[in-house]
Backbone as a ProteinNet text record, in pm:
[ID]
protein_1_A
[PRIMARY]
XXXXXXXXXXXXXXXXXXXXXXXXXXXXXXXXXXXXXXXXXXXXXXXXXXXXXXXXXXXXXXXXXXXXXXXXXX
[TERTIARY]
-1301.4	-1288.3	-1388.4	-1455.8	-1553.3	-1482.9	-1547.2	-1490.3	-1455.7	-1545.5	-1523.2	-1396.1	-1375.6	-1256.6	-1130	-1141.3	-1027.4	-985.7	-1083.6	-1054.5	-990.9	-1043.5	-987.8	-843.5	-815.9	-678.3	-587.2	-634.1	-553	-522.1	-620.1	-601.1	-497.2	-484.4	-389.7	-244.6	-224.2	-88.6	-14.4	119.8	197	165.6	182.6	143.1	206.3	332.5	398.1	329.5	291.6	225.2	83.1	15.4	-117.6	-108.7	-4.5	13.2	31.3	104.8	123.9	-9.1	-88.6	-219.9	-309.1	-314.7	-398.7	-353.7	-223	-171.4	-207.2	-193.7	-226.3	-373.3	-459.9	-603.9	-638.2	-582.8	-610.8	-560.4	-443.4	-391.1	-481.8	-546.9	-636.3	-761.5	-800	-916	-881.2	-760	-715.7	-573.2	-559.1	-425.3	-342	-212.1	-126.3	-119.7	-107	-90.5	49.7	134.8	276.6	302.6	224.4	246.5	218.7	109.8	76.2	178.4	217.2	316.9	449.1	489.8	613.6	602.8	487	468.5	473.8	406.8	410.3	551.8	624.9	763	849.9	828.9	906.1	875.3	748.7	710	773.6	769.8	828.9	978.8	1047.7	1192.4	1220.9	1140.2	1159.4	1138.5	1032.2	1003.8	1113	1162.6	1270.2	1394.9	1424.1	1538.3	1522.2	1401.3	1375.3	1394.6	1349.7	1368.1	1516	1586.3	1728.7	1813.1	1777.5	1855.7	1822.3	1711.2	1669.3	1582.9	1548	1464.1	1325.2	1279.4	1152.5	1175.6	1089.6	1100.9	982.9	1012.2	907.1	823	699.4	608.6	577.3	597.3	567.5	422.5	401.3	267.7	167.9	211.4	120.8	66.5	154.4	113.1	14.8	42.4	-46.2	-186	-193.5	-324.6	-394.3	-318.4	-377.3	-442.7	-373.3	-430.1	-557.3	-554.3	-670.4	-790.5	-767.4	-877	-933.1	-847.4	-894.8	-976.8	-930	-997.5	-1135.6	-1147.6	-1270	-1360.1	-1321.3	-1406.8	-1514.8	-1634.8	-1743.8	-1722.6
2824.6	2745.6	2630.7	2608.9	2500.6	2367.4	2262.4	2128.3	2094.9	2127.7	2099	2168.2	2293	2368.1	2308	2267.2	2206.7	2076.8	1995.9	1870.1	1897.9	1991.3	2025.3	2071.7	2151.7	2198.8	2083.3	1994.7	1880.4	1789.8	1767.5	1680.9	1739.2	1869.3	1932.9	1922.6	1880.2	1868.5	1750.9	1754.8	1638	1518.8	1399.9	1278.8	1268.6	1307.8	1298.8	1389.4	1508.3	1601.5	1555.1	1495.2	1438.6	1329.7	1247.4	1140.4	1198.5	1307.9	1373.4	1426.2	1487.3	1539.8	1425.6	1317.9	1202.9	1145.6	1126.3	1071.3	1161.4	1291	1385.9	1379.5	1371.4	1364.3	1232.8	1123	993.6	990.2	1048	1051.7	1134.6	1236.5	1316.9	1238	1141.2	1058	945.6	894.9	782.1	810.7	894	933.6	813.3	815.4	704.8	692.8	570.1	544.2	490.3	571.2	538.2	404.1	369.3	241.9	125.1	132.8	26.9	24.2	141.9	149.8	86.2	110.9	50.5	-101.2	-151.6	-296.7	-358.5	-295.1	-346.9	-341.4	-234.4	-222.1	-332.4	-364.8	-472.5	-606.5	-630.6	-755	-760.9	-650.8	-646.2	-672.8	-612.7	-636.4	-782.5	-840.6	-981	-1071.7	-1046.3	-1128.9	-1115.9	-994.6	-974.7	-1050.7	-1045	-1117.4	-1268.2	-1319.8	-1462.6	-1501.6	-1416.2	-1443.9	-1442.6	-1341.4	-1328.1	-1440.7	-1487.7	-1594	-1731.5	-1741.8	-1871	-1949.9	-1889.2	-1957.5	-1985.6	-1900.6	-1922.9	-1902.7	-1962.5	-1949.7	-1866.4	-1772.1	-1688.5	-1765.4	-1722	-1782	-1674.4	-1703.7	-1603.2	-1556.9	-1429.4	-1371.7	-1442.9	-1482.6	-1551.1	-1679.6	-1750.3	-1874.6	-1847.5	-1744.4	-1706.9	-1676	-1591	-1553	-1670	-1757.9	-1876.7	-1964.8	-1983.2	-2061.7	-1996.9	-1865.1	-1793.3	-1812.2	-1792.1	-1805.9	-1946.3	-2047.3	-2185.2	-2211	-2157.2	-2180.1	-2114	-1994.9	-1919.8	-1918.3	-1989	-1997.4	-2101.9	-2076.9	-2172.6	-2301.8
-290.4	-411.7	-405.4	-514.6	-521.4	-542.1	-496.7	-508.9	-652.4	-745.4	-887.1	-936.3	-895.6	-935.9	-874.5	-750.2	-680.8	-750.4	-786.1	-855.6	-991.2	-1064.5	-1196	-1183	-1082.7	-1061.9	-1022.8	-935	-893.1	-1011.1	-1097.6	-1214.1	-1310.2	-1311.9	-1403.9	-1354.5	-1231.6	-1176.9	-1240.3	-1237.3	-1280.5	-1189.7	-1241.5	-1169.9	-1030.4	-1017	-885.8	-783.7	-826.8	-736.2	-704.4	-802.6	-775.4	-670.6	-679.2	-580.8	-441.2	-430.7	-300.6	-247.4	-335.6	-294.5	-246	-323.3	-286.5	-153.1	-136.7	-11.7	106	87.3	195.5	233.2	132.9	161.2	231.5	182.2	245.9	390.3	415.3	552.7	643.9	587.5	670.5	708.6	624.4	654.9	751.5	738.7	820	866.5	970.2	1013.6	1057.2	1027.1	1067.4	1219.2	1263.9	1406.8	1427	1487.5	1495.5	1563.8	1664.8	1733.9	1639.8	1566.5	1471.2	1358.2	1309.2	1201.8	1245.4	1369.4	1421.2	1425	1466.8	1472.6	1333.6	1235.1	1098.5	1042.4	1071.7	1023.6	1082.6	1210.3	1274.1	1208.6	1178.3	1110.7	971.9	899.8	765	770.5	867.7	881	913.8	1002.8	1039.4	918.8	842.6	725.6	619.5	598.5	502.9	547.4	675.5	729.6	708.8	731.5	710.7	564.5	473.8	330.7	292.9	338.3	303.9	361.7	480.6	545	489.5	417.5	364.8	462.5	575.8	675	618.3	527.6	459.1	309.9	230.9	85.5	35.5	-49.7	-106.7	-207.7	-223.3	-320.6	-424.8	-553.4	-656.3	-648.7	-673.6	-667	-755.6	-877.2	-968.7	-905.8	-834.4	-769.2	-654.8	-578.8	-468.2	-520.4	-622.8	-676.7	-743	-805.8	-866.6	-760.1	-648.8	-537.3	-483	-469.1	-416.2	-510.3	-641.4	-737.7	-735.9	-725.6	-721.7	-595.7	-485.8	-356.9	-349.5	-406.2	-390.3	-515.1	-617.4	-736.2	-713.9	-765.1	-744.7	-822.6
[MASK]
++++++++++++++++++++++++++++++++++++++++++++++++++++++++++++++++++++++++++

Protein backbone atom coordinates (compact mmCIF):
# COMPACT_ATOMS: atom_id res chain seq x y z
CA UNK A 1 0.00 0.00 0.00
CA UNK A 2 1.31 3.42 -0.91
CA UNK A 3 1.67 6.12 1.72
CA UNK A 4 -0.90 8.31 -0.03
CA UNK A 5 -3.45 5.47 0.03
CA UNK A 6 -2.71 4.72 3.67
CA UNK A 7 -3.24 8.36 4.63
CA UNK A 8 -6.50 8.55 2.68
CA UNK A 9 -7.78 5.43 4.41
CA UNK A 10 -6.74 6.71 7.85
CA UNK A 11 -8.48 10.04 7.22
CA UNK A 12 -11.70 8.22 6.38
CA UNK A 13 -11.81 6.57 9.83
CA UNK A 14 -14.00 7.93 12.65
CA UNK A 15 -12.18 10.45 14.83
CA UNK A 16 -11.72 8.01 17.74
CA UNK A 17 -10.04 5.46 15.49
CA UNK A 18 -7.85 8.15 13.90
CA UNK A 19 -6.70 9.12 17.37
CA UNK A 20 -5.72 5.50 18.05
CA UNK A 21 -3.78 5.34 14.77
CA UNK A 22 -1.97 8.62 15.51
CA UNK A 23 -1.13 7.53 19.05
CA UNK A 24 0.20 4.20 17.80
CA UNK A 25 2.40 5.85 15.18
CA UNK A 26 3.74 8.43 17.64
CA UNK A 27 4.53 5.70 20.19
CA UNK A 28 6.50 3.85 17.51
CA UNK A 29 8.63 6.98 17.01
CA UNK A 30 9.09 7.68 20.70
CA UNK A 31 8.41 4.51 22.69
CA UNK A 32 7.31 5.03 26.30
CA UNK A 33 9.91 4.53 28.98
CA UNK A 34 8.24 2.86 31.93
CA UNK A 35 10.75 4.17 34.49
CA UNK A 36 10.26 7.77 33.38
CA UNK A 37 6.48 7.26 33.12
CA UNK A 38 6.41 5.95 36.71
CA UNK A 39 8.34 8.98 37.93
CA UNK A 40 6.01 11.41 36.15
CA UNK A 41 2.97 9.55 37.52
CA UNK A 42 4.38 9.83 41.06
CA UNK A 43 4.92 13.57 40.60
CA UNK A 44 1.37 13.98 39.24
CA UNK A 45 -0.10 12.07 42.20
CA UNK A 46 1.92 14.16 44.66
CA UNK A 47 0.83 17.42 43.03
CA UNK A 48 -2.81 16.35 42.98
CA UNK A 49 -2.57 15.45 46.65
CA UNK A 50 -1.05 18.87 47.43
CA UNK A 51 -3.89 20.60 45.57
CA UNK A 52 -6.60 18.55 47.26
CA UNK A 53 -5.13 19.05 50.73
CA UNK A 54 -4.79 22.80 50.24
CA UNK A 55 -1.00 22.69 50.71
CA UNK A 56 -0.69 24.55 47.41
CA UNK A 57 -3.11 26.78 45.54
CA UNK A 58 -3.78 26.30 41.85
CA UNK A 59 -3.30 29.14 39.38
CA UNK A 60 -5.87 29.49 36.57
CA UNK A 61 -4.46 28.74 33.14
CA UNK A 62 -5.45 32.16 31.80
CA UNK A 63 -3.33 33.80 34.50
CA UNK A 64 -0.36 31.54 33.79
CA UNK A 65 -0.42 32.30 30.07
CA UNK A 66 -0.92 36.00 30.71
CA UNK A 67 2.21 36.06 32.88
CA UNK A 68 4.17 34.16 30.24
CA UNK A 69 3.10 36.55 27.45
CA UNK A 70 4.02 39.56 29.58
CA UNK A 71 7.39 38.10 30.48
CA UNK A 72 8.42 37.13 26.97
CA UNK A 73 6.84 39.92 24.92
CA UNK A 74 9.24 42.54 23.58
